[in-house]
DOZA-785388 format. One record per residue: residue number from 1; residue in one letter; x, y, z of N, C-alpha, C in turn. Coordinates in Angstrom, 3 decimals. Layout:
<recs>
+-----+----+----------+----------+----------+----------+----------+----------+----------+----------+----------+
:   i : aa :       nX :       nY :       nZ :      caX :      caY :      caZ :       cX :       cY :       cZ :
+-----+----+----------+----------+----------+----------+----------+----------+----------+----------+----------+
: NUM :  A :        X :        Y :        Z :        X :        Y :        Z :        X :        Y :        Z :
...
+-----+----+----------+----------+----------+----------+----------+----------+----------+----------+----------+
</recs>
This chain:
<recs>
+-----+----+----------+----------+----------+----------+----------+----------+----------+----------+----------+
:   i : aa :       nX :       nY :       nZ :      caX :      caY :      caZ :       cX :       cY :       cZ :
+-----+----+----------+----------+----------+----------+----------+----------+----------+----------+----------+
:   1 :  M :    0.907 :   -1.157 :    0.028 :   -0.022 :    0.023 :   -0.057 :    0.901 :    1.218 :   -0.008 :
:   2 :  K :    0.423 :    2.239 :   -0.779 :    1.356 :    3.558 :   -0.829 :    1.148 :    4.326 :    0.413 :
:   3 :  E :    2.188 :    5.101 :    0.669 :    2.070 :    5.966 :    1.852 :    1.158 :    7.227 :    1.641 :
:   4 :  N :    0.569 :    7.575 :    2.815 :   -0.081 :    8.960 :    2.643 :    1.003 :   10.112 :    2.294 :
:   5 :  R :    0.473 :   11.006 :    1.510 :    1.438 :   12.004 :    1.125 :    0.757 :   13.429 :    0.927 :
:   6 :  P :    1.386 :   14.461 :    1.628 :    0.878 :   15.774 :    1.321 :    1.421 :   16.352 :    0.006 :
:   7 :  M :    0.653 :   16.978 :   -0.731 :    1.058 :   17.621 :   -1.998 :    1.334 :   18.990 :   -1.832 :
:   8 :  N :    2.278 :   19.520 :   -2.508 :    2.577 :   20.991 :   -2.446 :    2.396 :   21.629 :   -3.866 :
:   9 :  P :    1.130 :   21.969 :   -4.232 :    0.907 :   22.435 :   -5.475 :    1.114 :   24.023 :   -5.511 :
:  10 :  T :    1.493 :   24.432 :   -6.647 :    1.846 :   25.760 :   -7.043 :    0.533 :   26.497 :   -7.051 :
:  11 :  E :    0.471 :   27.759 :   -7.034 :   -0.764 :   28.588 :   -6.983 :   -1.611 :   28.110 :   -8.369 :
:  12 :  N :   -0.844 :   28.031 :   -9.572 :   -1.567 :   27.706 :  -10.712 :   -2.074 :   26.213 :  -10.696 :
:  13 :  E :   -1.344 :   25.256 :  -10.029 :   -1.860 :   23.973 :   -9.816 :   -3.130 :   23.925 :   -9.103 :
:  14 :  T :   -3.204 :   24.743 :   -7.932 :   -4.305 :   24.693 :   -7.189 :   -5.547 :   25.291 :   -8.065 :
:  15 :  K :   -5.347 :   26.234 :   -8.744 :   -6.547 :   26.722 :   -9.627 :   -6.918 :   25.613 :  -10.625 :
:  16 :  S :   -6.038 :   24.655 :  -10.852 :   -6.465 :   23.551 :  -11.867 :   -6.799 :   22.300 :  -11.206 :
:  17 :  D :   -7.044 :   22.537 :   -9.874 :   -7.725 :   21.244 :   -9.069 :   -6.700 :   20.243 :   -8.681 :
:  18 :  S :   -5.395 :   20.425 :   -8.672 :   -4.472 :   19.394 :   -8.221 :   -4.604 :   19.182 :   -6.959 :
:  19 :  P :   -4.451 :   17.637 :   -6.502 :   -4.675 :   17.366 :   -5.144 :   -3.594 :   18.020 :   -4.202 :
:  20 :  V :   -3.945 :   18.292 :   -2.976 :   -3.082 :   18.866 :   -1.963 :   -2.599 :   17.809 :   -0.979 :
:  21 :  Y :   -3.439 :   16.610 :   -0.977 :   -3.092 :   15.471 :   -0.163 :   -3.675 :   14.407 :   -0.567 :
:  22 :  T :   -3.096 :   13.167 :   -0.564 :   -3.692 :   11.955 :   -1.000 :   -3.437 :   10.749 :    0.002 :
:  23 :  F :   -4.276 :    9.852 :    0.290 :   -3.999 :    8.700 :    0.908 :   -4.682 :    7.628 :    0.483 :
:  24 :  Q :   -4.099 :    6.290 :    0.586 :   -4.730 :    5.123 :    0.096 :   -6.026 :    4.740 :    0.999 :
:  25 :  K :   -7.058 :    4.445 :    0.215 :   -8.053 :    3.828 :    1.008 :   -8.156 :    2.378 :    1.082 :
:  26 :  N :   -7.759 :    1.745 :   -0.086 :   -7.696 :    0.395 :   -0.230 :   -6.652 :    0.134 :   -1.493 :
:  27 :  A :   -6.472 :   -1.165 :   -1.908 :   -5.762 :   -1.575 :   -3.009 :   -5.995 :   -0.779 :   -4.294 :
:  28 :  G :   -7.247 :   -0.549 :   -4.555 :   -7.603 :    0.143 :   -5.766 :   -8.124 :    1.535 :   -5.656 :
:  29 :  E :   -8.256 :    2.116 :   -4.447 :   -8.857 :    3.480 :   -4.218 :   -8.109 :    4.202 :   -3.446 :
:  30 :  R :   -8.159 :    5.628 :   -3.702 :   -7.470 :    6.459 :   -2.845 :   -8.347 :    7.767 :   -2.565 :
:  31 :  I :   -8.107 :    8.498 :   -1.481 :   -8.900 :    9.775 :   -1.227 :   -7.939 :   10.863 :   -1.593 :
:  32 :  E :   -8.438 :   11.807 :   -2.326 :   -7.751 :   12.984 :   -2.689 :   -8.431 :   14.236 :   -2.211 :
:  33 :  A :   -7.694 :   15.045 :   -1.508 :   -8.047 :   16.304 :   -1.073 :   -7.647 :   17.524 :   -1.926 :
:  34 :  R :   -8.677 :   18.260 :   -2.487 :   -8.377 :   19.441 :   -3.403 :   -9.131 :   20.710 :   -3.002 :
:  35 :  L :   -8.442 :   21.674 :   -3.394 :   -9.091 :   22.911 :   -3.381 :   -9.583 :   23.318 :   -4.878 :
:  36 :  T :  -10.774 :   23.555 :   -4.904 :  -11.385 :   23.714 :   -6.352 :  -12.275 :   24.933 :   -6.326 :
:  37 :  E :  -12.806 :   25.264 :   -7.601 :  -13.582 :   26.543 :   -7.737 :  -14.676 :   26.177 :   -8.557 :
:  38 :  F :  -15.852 :   26.525 :   -8.242 :  -17.102 :   26.247 :   -9.105 :  -17.876 :   27.406 :   -9.208 :
:  39 :  H :  -18.307 :   28.085 :  -10.226 :  -18.990 :   29.255 :  -10.384 :  -18.604 :   30.365 :   -9.375 :
:  40 :  G :  -17.190 :   30.499 :   -9.275 :  -16.651 :   31.623 :   -8.505 :  -16.564 :   31.217 :   -6.998 :
:  41 :  H :  -17.138 :   30.193 :   -6.604 :  -17.024 :   29.797 :   -5.125 :  -15.877 :   28.807 :   -4.909 :
:  42 :  R :  -14.984 :   29.117 :   -3.821 :  -13.925 :   28.236 :   -3.612 :  -14.475 :   27.084 :   -2.844 :
:  43 :  L :  -14.075 :   25.896 :   -3.104 :  -14.557 :   24.597 :   -2.424 :  -13.380 :   23.715 :   -1.991 :
:  44 :  V :  -13.749 :   22.956 :   -0.960 :  -12.746 :   21.772 :   -0.512 :  -13.459 :   20.698 :   -0.859 :
:  45 :  D :  -12.661 :   19.662 :   -1.743 :  -13.261 :   18.625 :   -2.260 :  -12.468 :   17.338 :   -1.583 :
:  46 :  L :  -13.050 :   16.388 :   -1.044 :  -12.512 :   15.219 :   -0.531 :  -13.250 :   14.095 :   -1.230 :
:  47 :  R :  -12.510 :   13.378 :   -2.182 :  -13.159 :   12.496 :   -3.026 :  -12.340 :   11.155 :   -3.202 :
:  48 :  T :  -13.232 :   10.032 :   -3.230 :  -12.588 :    8.702 :   -3.611 :  -12.280 :    8.803 :   -5.121 :
:  49 :  H :  -11.012 :    8.212 :   -5.460 :  -10.590 :    8.039 :   -6.783 :  -10.288 :    6.463 :   -6.996 :
:  50 :  Y :  -10.516 :    6.007 :   -8.151 :  -10.109 :    4.688 :   -8.409 :   -8.949 :    4.543 :   -9.544 :
:  51 :  E :   -8.280 :    3.443 :   -9.670 :   -7.153 :    3.576 :  -10.454 :   -7.689 :    2.652 :  -11.671 :
:  52 :  T :   -7.403 :    3.126 :  -12.807 :   -7.867 :    2.558 :  -14.137 :   -6.782 :    1.493 :  -14.436 :
:  53 :  G :   -7.062 :    0.598 :  -15.257 :   -6.128 :   -0.410 :  -15.793 :   -4.863 :    0.042 :  -16.341 :
:  54 :  G :   -5.018 :    1.373 :  -16.878 :   -3.717 :    2.074 :  -17.453 :   -2.955 :    2.895 :  -16.297 :
:  55 :  G :   -3.459 :    2.839 :  -15.003 :   -2.655 :    3.406 :  -13.988 :   -3.114 :    4.798 :  -13.743 :
:  56 :  E :   -4.156 :    5.314 :  -14.388 :   -4.728 :    6.634 :  -14.174 :   -5.660 :    6.734 :  -13.056 :
:  57 :  W :   -5.774 :    7.700 :  -12.302 :   -6.693 :    7.850 :  -11.157 :   -7.763 :    8.769 :  -11.616 :
:  58 :  R :   -9.020 :    8.187 :  -11.447 :  -10.307 :    8.962 :  -11.937 :  -11.133 :    9.105 :  -10.714 :
:  59 :  P :  -11.889 :   10.181 :  -10.657 :  -12.870 :   10.525 :   -9.370 :  -14.025 :    9.574 :   -9.513 :
:  60 :  T :  -14.628 :    9.214 :   -8.462 :  -15.825 :    8.585 :   -8.196 :  -16.989 :    9.585 :   -7.700 :
:  61 :  K :  -18.239 :    9.240 :   -7.652 :  -19.284 :   10.114 :   -7.000 :  -19.048 :   10.044 :   -5.481 :
:  62 :  K :  -18.307 :    9.396 :   -4.890 :  -18.163 :    9.106 :   -3.321 :  -17.308 :   10.282 :   -2.921 :
:  63 :  G :  -17.648 :   11.096 :   -2.106 :  -16.841 :   12.104 :   -1.592 :  -17.792 :   13.294 :   -0.851 :
:  64 :  V :  -17.082 :   14.321 :   -0.442 :  -17.844 :   15.555 :   -0.010 :  -17.117 :   16.798 :   -0.561 :
:  65 :  C :  -17.968 :   17.729 :   -0.790 :  -17.488 :   19.100 :   -1.371 :  -18.073 :   19.999 :   -0.565 :
:  66 :  V :  -17.396 :   20.939 :    0.055 :  -18.051 :   22.073 :    0.866 :  -17.379 :   23.323 :    0.609 :
:  67 :  G :  -17.962 :   24.449 :    0.661 :  -17.323 :   25.719 :    0.711 :  -16.237 :   25.925 :    1.624 :
:  68 :  V :  -15.188 :   26.625 :    1.153 :  -14.125 :   26.866 :    2.164 :  -14.510 :   27.449 :    3.609 :
:  69 :  N :  -15.564 :   28.262 :    3.527 :  -16.091 :   28.743 :    4.599 :  -16.495 :   27.617 :    5.777 :
:  70 :  L :  -16.836 :   26.507 :    5.364 :  -17.073 :   25.358 :    6.145 :  -15.884 :   24.458 :    6.568 :
:  71 :  L :  -14.690 :   24.844 :    6.120 :  -13.457 :   24.050 :    6.398 :  -13.450 :   23.875 :    7.956 :
:  72 :  G :  -13.699 :   24.795 :    8.781 :  -13.563 :   24.863 :   10.198 :  -14.488 :   23.719 :   10.689 :
:  73 :  E :  -15.716 :   23.777 :   10.176 :  -16.715 :   22.663 :   10.682 :  -16.368 :   21.284 :   10.371 :
:  74 :  L :  -15.689 :   21.258 :    9.172 :  -15.179 :   19.880 :    8.764 :  -14.075 :   19.263 :    9.572 :
:  75 :  E :  -13.253 :   20.213 :   10.046 :  -12.160 :   19.907 :   10.950 :  -12.831 :   19.597 :   12.382 :
:  76 :  K :  -13.731 :   20.269 :   12.804 :  -14.417 :   19.957 :   13.995 :  -15.125 :   18.522 :   13.966 :
:  77 :  A :  -15.621 :   18.138 :   12.854 :  -16.258 :   16.848 :   12.483 :  -15.236 :   15.738 :   12.763 :
:  78 :  V :  -14.031 :   15.944 :   12.034 :  -13.005 :   15.026 :   12.117 :  -12.373 :   14.937 :   13.452 :
:  79 :  A :  -12.341 :   15.977 :   14.279 :  -11.802 :   15.971 :   15.765 :  -12.696 :   15.179 :   16.467 :
:  80 :  A :  -14.094 :   15.413 :   16.394 :  -15.069 :   14.603 :   17.149 :  -15.056 :   13.233 :   16.736 :
:  81 :  L :  -14.911 :   12.834 :   15.545 :  -14.709 :   11.365 :   15.334 :  -13.472 :   10.828 :   15.876 :
:  82 :  R :  -12.373 :   11.469 :   15.816 :  -11.142 :   11.072 :   16.452 :  -11.237 :   10.949 :   17.943 :
:  83 :  E :  -11.973 :   11.851 :   18.529 :  -12.072 :   11.613 :   20.052 :  -12.966 :   10.490 :   20.346 :
:  84 :  M :  -14.022 :   10.233 :   19.462 :  -14.937 :    9.078 :   19.758 :  -14.166 :    7.836 :   19.594 :
:  85 :  V :  -13.467 :    7.452 :   18.513 :  -12.567 :    6.321 :   18.383 :  -11.485 :    6.272 :   19.203 :
:  86 :  G :  -10.922 :    7.256 :   19.713 :   -9.771 :    7.395 :   20.582 :   -8.593 :    6.797 :   19.867 :
:  87 :  T :   -7.803 :    6.024 :   20.612 :   -6.562 :    5.455 :   20.210 :   -6.840 :    4.259 :   19.165 :
:  88 :  D :   -8.033 :    3.647 :   19.248 :   -8.415 :    2.606 :   18.408 :   -8.030 :    2.994 :   16.855 :
:  89 :  A :   -8.225 :    4.259 :   16.433 :   -8.141 :    4.544 :   15.163 :   -6.722 :    4.325 :   14.810 :
:  90 :  D :   -5.580 :    4.567 :   15.508 :   -4.301 :    4.282 :   15.471 :   -4.042 :    2.796 :   15.045 :
:  91 :  D :   -4.666 :    2.155 :   15.902 :   -4.555 :    0.528 :   15.771 :   -5.149 :   -0.067 :   14.522 :
:  92 :  E :   -6.204 :    0.589 :   13.969 :   -6.916 :    0.071 :   12.696 :   -6.275 :    0.724 :   11.493 :
:  93 :  A :   -5.330 :    1.539 :   11.618 :   -4.739 :    2.272 :   10.503 :   -4.181 :    1.216 :    9.515 :
:  94 :  G :   -4.512 :    1.497 :    8.239 :   -4.064 :    0.520 :    7.183 :   -5.048 :   -0.651 :    6.897 :
:  95 :  E :   -6.108 :   -0.749 :    7.757 :   -6.998 :   -1.956 :    7.426 :   -8.077 :   -1.591 :    6.554 :
:  96 :  G :   -8.358 :   -0.139 :    6.181 :   -9.344 :    0.337 :    5.324 :   -9.529 :   -0.370 :    4.078 :
+-----+----+----------+----------+----------+----------+----------+----------+----------+----------+----------+
</recs>
């Protein structure tokens, strides 16, 4: 399984929807975090991607996309989940 990896896109790459962070979900899927724009609204997009037979990664419909103004709420949700599962989350890492 591939390592989780933060990406460091340039300003131009961010505008072209390059991932800022990716991590493997399972052998054939990964989660990509992107900063994107739609109709003039900046959005945070966390989406499952699958690997094609040719090694290309394509997005699925599975994911969440929210305005950047809700990024703090998304962080709170993840923090609440982390607190709920506690240290078990670290033990289960990689089982996904």
